[in-house]
N, C-alpha and C positions, 0 to 999 in steps of 0.2 A: 843520282843527284843527292848531295848532302843537304839536310835541312839545317838552316842556321836559325837559332832562336835567341832572343834577348833574355838575359838572366834576371833583369830587374834594374831599378835605379842604381846608378853608380856615382852620381854627383848631382847635387842640387844647389842652384844659385838663384838668389833674388836680385833682379836688376833694380838699382836705386839711384837717385840723383845725388845723394850725399853719402858716399861710402864711409868716410870716417865717422859720421854721426850714426849710421846704421850699425857699423861694427861696435861702436861704443854701447849702443842700446843692447845688443845681444850679449856683450861682455858684462855690462853692469846689471841688467835686469834678469838675464837668463843664465848667467854664469858660464857662458861658453868661453873656451880658451882658443887663442889663435894657433894655427898649425905653424910649424917651424918656417915654412916658406909659402908665399902667395905670389901669383902672377901680377904684373903691373895692372893697376886699376881695380884690384879685388883684394878682399880679405877672406882667407879660407880658415875655417875653424876646425879644430881637432875633434870632430864628431865621428861616431861609429854606429853602425857599420858603414854609413854613407857620409862622405864629406859634404859639408854645407858651407856656403859662402855668400857674401854680398859682393856685388860687382857693379861697375859702371854699365850703363845701358849699351847693348850691342849696337853696332852701326845700323841706322834706319829705325831704331826704337825711340819713340817719343813718349815719355811717361807724363808729360805736362798736362795732357787732357784726360788722363785716365783716373777717374775718381776712385775706382776700386781695382788696383792692379792685380793681375792673376785671377780675376773673376772666372769661376768655373774650375779652378784647380784647388783641391783641398790639400793643404800641407799640414801634417800632424807632427808634432815634436814630442818626444818621450821624456818624462821626468820621473824621479823617484817619489815625488810628493806634490801632486797637482794642487791640493788644497792650500798647502803652504806657499807655493809659487803664486797662486791666485791672490792670496792675501798680500804678498810682497808687491805684486804689480799694482793692485788697487791702492796700497799705501803710497806707491811712487807716482800715482796719478796717471798710470797707463790706462787707455780706454779698453775696458773689459766688457764683453758683450752680455754678461750675465753671471749667475752663480755657477759653481761647480755642479756638474750633473753626472749621473751614472751613465756609462756607455759599455758596450761589449769589451772595450779595451781598458776599463777602469775609469776612475773619476776623470772628467775632462771639462775644459772650458775654452772659449775662443777670445782672443784679444786682437787689437789692431797694433801691428808692429810698424817698423820704419817704412816710409813711403806709402802707408795706407794698406799694406797687405794684411789680410785677415788670417791669423794663424791659430791653430788649435793645439792645445797641450793636453796630454793624457798620462796617466800613471799614478801609482801610489796606492 
């Protein structure tokens, strides 16, 4: 019998109630660029090595009562300069959970993104 193994994450999407607003947030505040094509109800960004998207909630998903969507999942995004991005988000009024801190992956900080998701940025 051949063993089948998962190689790792291949696509990450956040379910949000307002796809255009969430897409604009990631474009304006994090500098993400849209991929050439996206499926209906979603915006896929040209990130690598793993594509990242925001999308409408899947059938049966109700985000209205979830104060902290994705609780229990840690989503880290890589940047070339976490301190500069931190300053940019603070200046834009984005809710940032605290100052930049050292981590095994370089400088890092956490902020609240579209739909209330807590996202961590590292690098630089």
